[in-house]
N, C-alpha and C positions, 0 to 999 in steps of 0.2 A: 527233258521230257516231262518231268514232274511239274515244272513250271507251266508248260503248255496245258496240261490237264487242269491245273488250278485256274488258269485264265479262262479256259472253256467253261468251267463251272460258274465263275464270276459273271461271264457274259450271259449265261443261261439264266442266272438269278435276276440279272438286270432286266432281261427281256420279259420274264414272268412278272416282275414288279410293274413294268410299264403296261402290260396287258391288264393287270388287276386295276391299276390306276385309271386306265382308259374306260374299263367297264363301269367302275364306280362313277366316273365323271358322266358317262352316258346316262346312268340311272338318275343322277341328280338333275340332268338337263331334261329328261323325259320321265317325270314321275307319273304315278298312277293318277288318272283324271280326278280332280278334286271333288267331283260329284259322286264318285264311287266309294263305297264304304265296305270293307271286307267282312263286316259283322254279319252273321246269320243268327236267326232266332228259331229255335225248335219249340213249337207250341202245339199241343194236342196232336202229336204225331206228324206234323207238317213242318217242313223247313221253309222259313221265310228269309228272303234277302232284304237288305236295307239300302237306302240311298240318302246321302246328305245333300240337301238343297239349301244354300245359305247357311243359317245356323240351326236348321231343323233336320232331324233324322227321322225318316219315314220308313215304314214297311213298303217294300217294292211290289208286293202282291196284295190283292184284296183278301181280307180275312175270310177264312172258310173253316168255321168251327161250329160244332153242335150237330143236331139231328134235323133232318128235313121234315117239315110238316106240309100238308096240302095247302096250296095257295088260298083256298077258301076259308081256312082256319086262322084263328088268332093265337099267338103264343100265350103260354100261361107262366106265371111266376111259380114254377115248380122245381127249381134247382137244376133244370136241364136247359141248356141253350138250344133254342129252336130257330130254324132259319127257313127261308124259301129258296127254291131252285127253279130256274126257268123251265117251264113245261113240266114241273114236278119231277125233274130228272136230275139225280145227284151228279151225273157226269157234267152237267152244266155248272154246278157249284164247284166241281173240281177245276174247271177251266176258267170260270169268271168270278169265283168266290160266292159266298152266300149273300142273300138280301135279308136285311133285318129291320124289324120295327124298332122305333126309338127306345121304348121302355126295355125291350129285350136286349138291345145293344148296350144300354146303360146299366144292365144288370139291376134294373129297378131302383137305381139311384137317380137323383136329380141335380147333383152338384156339377157345375160347369167344369169341364176338364176331368171328369171321373174316369177311372180305369175302365169301367164297364166290362165287356167281354174280351178286352185286349190282354196280352201277356203281362205278367208282373214287370213293372218298370216302363210300361207304355200306357197310353190312354186314348180315349176318343177325342179327337181334336176339337178345340173351341172355334167359334166363328172368327175370333181375332187371329187365331193361328192359321186358319185358311186365308184370311186377309193378308197375312204376312207372306204366305206361299204365293199368292197372286202377285204381290208386289215384286217378289224375287224373280218371277218368270215374266214380268212385264205384261200381265194379263193376256198372255198368249197360250191358249189351251193346247195348241199343237205341240208345244214343247213338253207338255206333260202327258200327252196321249202316246200310247205305244205305237210303234211303226205298224202300219196295216189297219189302224183304227181311224175312221173318218175318211172323207173324200174331198177332192177339190181344194177349196180354201180352208177346209177343216181337216186336212190329212195330217196325221200325227208324225212328228219327227223324233219325239222322245229325247230331245237334246238335254233335258234335265235329269233323265233317268227314272222319273216317277212311274212310267209305264202304265198309264191309266187305260182301263178297258171299258168300252161302252156296253156295260152290262145290263142296262135297262132298269126298270122299277117294278115293284109290286104296288098296285093301286088299291084303294080302300075296299073295293068290292071283290078283291081276290084275283083280278087279272094281272098277269105279269107281261109287260110289253116294252117296246122300244129297244130291244136288244140290237146292238150294232148301230143304233141311232142316237142314243142318249145315255148319260150316266149321272148318278147322284151320289155324292159322298157325304155321309151323315156327320153332322157336328153334335157336340154335347150341349150346345147353347140353345135355349128355348127363346123363341120370339114371344110366345105367350103359352098359356096352359095347354093349348091344343097343337102347337106348331113348333117344330125345331127348324133351325137353319141347316142348309146343306149346300155343297159346292156342285154346280151344274155344268156339264160339258155337252156339246152337241157335235154331231158327225160332220155337218157341212159348214161349220163356222169356227173361226179361230178364237172367238171370245170365250170368256169364263163368267158365269154368273154365281152370285150367292143368293139363293132363293130360300123359300120356306114351304113346307108341306105339312100334311097331317101326320101325326105320330103313328098311325097304323099303316102308312106307306112302308114299303120295303126298300132299303137303300144299301149300297155297298159301304164297306167299312175299311178305312185305311188308318191303322194305328200310328200314333206319333210318340216318339221316345220322350220320356220325362226329362226335363232339364232343370227341375227344381230340387 
C-alpha cells in the first residue's frame, strides 16, 4: 500500500514538471513583441509608456508638460515651461499633448540633441535620429500612426507601436490648425538660425517628410532615450 502511495506521488511530480516545462517552452516560442518595452517613465505627474523601434527607444505618447498660454502669445524664458493647446483647451493637451515653440522645447539651449524639456535621460531627437526612424519603418507613416489616425491610403496601422497622433500645428500668427490632418514632431536640429527641422505626417498619405518651419511654430514633442 505504501509503495502505491509513493508511486502516485512520483507520477504527480512528473506531471507537474512536464506542465512547467511546456509552459516555459511556450513562453520561449511566443515572447513579448520586440517592439514593446515594459519601461514606463513618470514625468511631471504623467506616466509615459515607451516603445523600442530598431535600436531607438521612444516615448509612446506626445509630451504634455508645462502650463498653457494663449495661442496668440509667445512663451518667455522665465523658468516655466509654456505650451499651446488646440482651441486653448487643456483637455486637448491631455489628449494630444502640448504644442511647443522650438526655443521653449529646447529649454533655450541650442545644442543638437539637447535634453530640452524632456525627462532626465531623454532628449529632443535630432534630424539624423528621425532619419534613422524613417529608415526603420521604410518611410511608411502608416506604421507609426495610431490606429484611427488618417484615412484611405494614409490610415494608421501602428505596426511599429509609435502611436503618432495627428495633433496639428500652431502657426506664427497664433492660429492652431490641421488637427486630425497633419502632425509635426520637432527636432533639435537647426536648418538655419530661424528654422528647425521636424518630421511631418499627413492624414491621407502614407509618406513621411522631414521639413523645416519657423521657430515660433508650435509642434508636438516625442522624446528619445539617451543612448550615449
